[in-house]
N, C-alpha and C positions, 0 to 999 in steps of 0.2 A: 776650435780655431779653425776657421776655414779661408783660404788663399781667394782672391777675386781672379779669375783668366780672362774675364772681358768686360766693359761697360758699356751701353747702349749709348749713343747719340741722343745729346737732349733729353735725358732721363735725369730722374732725381739722382742716382749714384752720382753721374756725371757733375751735375751740379754741387753735389758734395765735395769733390774731388776726389772721388776715389779712383784708382787705377789699376793696371794690371798689378798683381803681385800685392795689393792690400790686403792684412791679415782682418778678417771679420772676427771677433773677438767673444762680444757679448751683445744679446739685446734684452732689456730692461735686467741687467743682472744676472742673465743666464748665460753662461759658458755657450758654446756654439761648440756642436762637435762635429754635424754634416747637414746635408740640405734637408734633412727633417727638420731639425730646429730651425733654421734660417726659413723656411716657409711657414711655418705652423705661430714661429714668435715674431715674424715680420706682420702677420696678417692683419694686425689692429691698425686703426687711423694714426694713434699716437704711439710711438715707442723712443728709447733711449738706445744709440747702438755706441757702442764703445768699438771703434779701429786702432789698428797701427799700420802706417803708411811704411812701404818700400827702406826710403831711411831712418825708420825707427821711433818717429814722432807720433803717439797715442791721441785720439781725439774721442771726445764724446760729442754726440749730435742728439739733440733733441728733437725729432721729427714728427711734423705733422703733415699729411696726405691724405686726398680723398679713396677712400675705402676702395680698392680694387685695383689702385693705379700700383705698377711694377715698380720696384726701385730699381730695376733695369741693369742687373748685375749675374755674371753667369760665373760658376764655383766650379773649382777643380773635384773632379771626381772623388767620391768616397773610398776608403777603403774598403774592399769588398769582405766580407763575412767568411772566412772559409771554413768548408764542410767537417763536419766531425766523423761521417761515417765512410764505409770502405766499401760501400755497395760492388756486388759482384758484375752488374752491370752498366757501371759508371762508363757514361760515354768519355768520360776525362782520361779514364784508364786506359782508354779503346784507343787513346791517339798513336800516332808514328811518332818516333823521334824525329828532332829537327826543325820542330815549326815553330811559331814566335811566343814567347816565355807566358804571355797572358793566356794562351788556349790551354796552357797547363793547370791553370786556376781551378779547384774544384771550391765552387762558391755555393753557398747555403743563407743565404740573406734576408731577411724578413723585409727589410728596405726595399730590396728591387723586388719582391715579390707585389709590395703593395704599389711601388710607383709604375711598374712593367709588367706585372701579371708573372713574372717567374715563380716558379714552384720551389717551395722551401719545406724542409722537414720540420722546421723548428726544436731540432735537437739542440741546438748549440745556445738556445737563450739564456744568459745570464738574469739575475734579478728586475736590472736595468733596463734590458731590452723588453722584458715585460712589461714594466712599468711605463715606457715610451708609447710601446703597441698601443695601451690600454688610454693612456694620458692624452695621444693624440689620434686615438681612433682610428688606428691605421685596417679601413673595412673596404673592401672584403682584401682577404688574404689568400693567394694560392698556396694549398698544401699539399704536396705528396705525403697521404696517407699509407698505399700499399695494402698493408691489413691492418684491421682494428685489434688482431688479438697481438698481444707483446709480444709473446715468444716468436712468433713469425715474424713481425713487424723487426725486432732487435735482431733477427736470423738476415733478413731482405739486408738491414743498411749494416751489417755487421758492427752494432753499437749495442754492445750489452748494456750500456747506461744510459739509452734511448727513453726516454718519459714515455707512459702511456699515453696513446692520444687522445682518447676520448675525452678523460678528464681534463686533459691542456685544452683540448679545445672547448670545452665545456666553460672553464675557467674565461676564455676570453669574450665565450657569447653571452656569459652573465653580464659584460659592459659593452653589450651592442657591437662584437665584432662577427661579421659574416665571414663565411669561404666557399673560394671553389677548391674541390680536390682532385686528384688524380690518383688511380691506381698502376701501377705499371705492374703487368702481368708475365712473371718468371713461371714459365710451366713447372710442373711440380711440387713449386712452393707455395703461392698464393693465387692460384687458378683455383677450379674446382668448388669444392665445399667452402674453403676459405675466401674465394671470392663472394659466393654467395652470402657468406656469413658478413664480411666487410660492405657489401652493399647495403643489405638490410639494417646493418648497424647504425651506418653512415645516414642511412633515409630516416631511422626512426630516432635519430637526433634533434630532428626537428630543422625547421624552415633556415636556421640560423646557417644550415648548409646549402647552398643553394643548388647546387649540382657535382655531381662526378663523373670522370671520364676512366675507361680502361683502355689503356694505350700498351701492345702488345711491346714486350722488348726487343730492343734493337739494336745490334753487336757489329763492329766493325771486324776486318780479318785480324786486327790485334787486340782482341779484347780476350776476356778471361774464360775462353771455349773449352776449358776442362771443368769449369764450376760451374756455369749459367748456358742454356741454349735457349733460340727462339722457338716460338710456338710453331706446333704442325698447323696443316689448316683445317684437321677435325679438331684442335684444341680451340682454335678461334673461331670455330662454329658455337662450340661449347659454351663458351662466354658471352658469343652474342647473344645466343639463348636466354642466359642470366640477366645479361642488362636489357634485354626484352622484355622479360618479365617483371624487373624490378619498374622500367618506363613505363609498362601499361598499370603499375600500380599507382605510380605517382601520377600520370595522368588522371585516373579516375581520381584520387584523393586530393590531389593539390592543382591539377589543370596544367602542371608542365609535365615535361617529361623526364628530367632529372636525370639518369641514369643513361650516359650517351657513349660510343663505341667511337674510338679513333677510326678515320678512315681506312689507315693501314691494318686494322684488325677485321674489316670486312674486304679488304684486296687478298691479304693472306687465308682469308678464310673463302675467298672464290665465290663471295655472297655479293649482291647489289646491294650499292648504297641505299640507304632510306631515303624517305624525300624531304625538302626543306624544313617541314615543319619540326619535325624530329628534334631541330638543334637549338630551338625555343629562339632565344638573341645571340645563338651562335659567341656564348661568352668564353669559350674556348678554342675558338678557330686556331688561335696561333699555336696551340697545342698539337695540329694537325687532326683534329675534330670537328668536321663538317666543312672542310676545307674548297673541295668540289662544289657541293651546293651552295656553298659564299661565292665562288665564283661565277656560277650561275646565276644568281641573284645579284650581284653586282653588274654583269653584263647586261642583263634583263634590263635593269634601271638604268642604264647608261647609254648604250649600244645606239639609243635612236638619235643620240647627238653626237657621234662621233663622224667627223669629216668622211665623204664617202672618195675612196681612193681606187679606182679602178684598176686592176692589172698590178696595184703594189704588191711584193712578193714578199712577206716576212715568216722569218722562222720564229719560230718558239720553243727556246731552249729550257727542258725539265729534264728532273731525275726519271729513273727506269718506274719507279713505282705509280706514278699518276698516268703514264703514258697511256694504258687502255683508256683511261678516263677521259681525255683530253678533248679529243674528238668532241664528244657532247657539249665543251665549252668554246670550242674555235668556231664550230658550224654557225650559231647565231651572230657572230661577228665579222666572218664571212660574209652573211647575206646582208647585214648593214652595210658594211664598208664597200663592199665589191672586193674586196683584197683577197690575196690569194694565201692562206696560211697553212705552211708545213711544220709538224712535230719533230724537234729536234730531241729524242730520249738521250742525256749523256749518261754513263758510266762513271761511276765514280773511281778513279786511278789511284786519289788519295788514301782513303779509306779502305775500298774495294767494294767489288758488287754488288756485298750485301748490302749497302748503304744505299739506300734509293732515292732520299728526301733532297729536293730542288735546291733549299738552302744550303745544303752542305758540299755543293759541287764546286770543287777546286778550278780556277781559271785556267789551268791550264789544259784539264779535260775539255773545258768550253773553248778554250782555242784551238784548239784540235779539230774540235766540231766544225767549226767554223772557219778555219783559215782559207781554206779552198771552195768556198762556197760564193762565188763571183755570181752565182743566179740570183742571190737574196737583196734586197734592197734594205732590209731592215731586219732586225732579229732580237727579241725583247729578253730578255735575262730575268731571273729570279732576284727581285730586288733584297730577299733576304739573304741571297749569297755573298754580298758586300756589306761590311761593317760601316759605321759612319766615316773611317778614314780611306774608305775606298778602297778596302784588302779584301780579296778572296780568303777562304780558309787555309791555303798554300801560300799565301803570303805575295800572288802576284798582284799588281794595281789595277783598277779599272782602267786606267789612262793608257797603260802597256797593252791591256787587251783589244782595247779600242784601236788603238795604232798599228796592231797587227793583224785584223781582218779586215775583208772589204768592204764590209757594210757596216751602216749605222747600227750602233747599240743603243737600246736604252734599256733600264732598269725599269721592273713593272712591278706590282704588285697585285693588280686585278686586271691587267691588259687594259682596261677603260682607261686608267691614268696615262699610262704611255700614249695611246694612240689617239688621244684628244689632243696631245703636242702637234703643231705645224710642222711637214717633212723639214728636214734639212734642206739649206741651200744646195 
């Protein structure tokens, strides 16, 4: 059963009399569990929908509609599948006390992997979950492999019952499922020879594995530092060498680079980022893989259409990791618009200075950086730092931040999106 949270005006759902609180019980006799069932079972032109209205009345509708026309209802969020692992480098376990309860949920949900590209380990699948993945052909999935050696992987996950990953992926691949994979590299555990083995075995698995990224483990000041550490620059350079070697093989044999290093891996190594072509279709940009080159590409494509705003003073808020690389991104914007762009690297006061990702910046730290900047006309904030409810990681609301600083604020994913908007009156 799924509850309706909104009904679009003039939609089929409104014509049927569906309303907020309506319970969607089944489609063609199949009980509805979550949004996956709803989307796949209502994809046909004709269906039998069984519902229960908020007053308790149950109704069956025999629906015919043009193929592709949405029913126009929004659904309550699915209950998140919890993680069965206890990784030493788990970011949730590295959170300070006192944050919103939802931030302490350790999710490992194959449905969110399919829908949003969240990485899942596939260690908590029940037989019914496996059947659904195959029946609905949920592809591609984003899978945290970390190591193909079963013993090493179980150690990393702190889960002695974790299934062997290669046979598990093979079973799904035989049903047409494909995968984007990642390795979170923990030094002394799955780097070096283990990393080489994992990259090799994932590549030799076949084209069903679309690519593999290597991301250095990232810790907060509250993480389990007695159990895990971040890699040194030498260790990151060694990992880059292994990634590059595997990418060269993939390019020669398959015409794609396949093996990718996260931007953070290059930053920690002190090595220049590779050119944009290395990232193929930027399939893992949300994982911090090719973020800077993706931004450059977006700006190159869109800067010519931006309004010219001579003299506009724009502050660009970012984390400290990307600060050394951002000038190469902002210079084309300045040339195209005539504005003056100032980079504002902000230290993370919530998780500690070692957490340098822009998307994890707390609202309070941004407020401290902006509150006295009367010389700025506009400040661009990373869109990923705010959730759908307008909350930063520390619970500050975007509207509260906007009311407390002297310039206009805009959320931005690629700068072009925010700068294309007209200036505030």
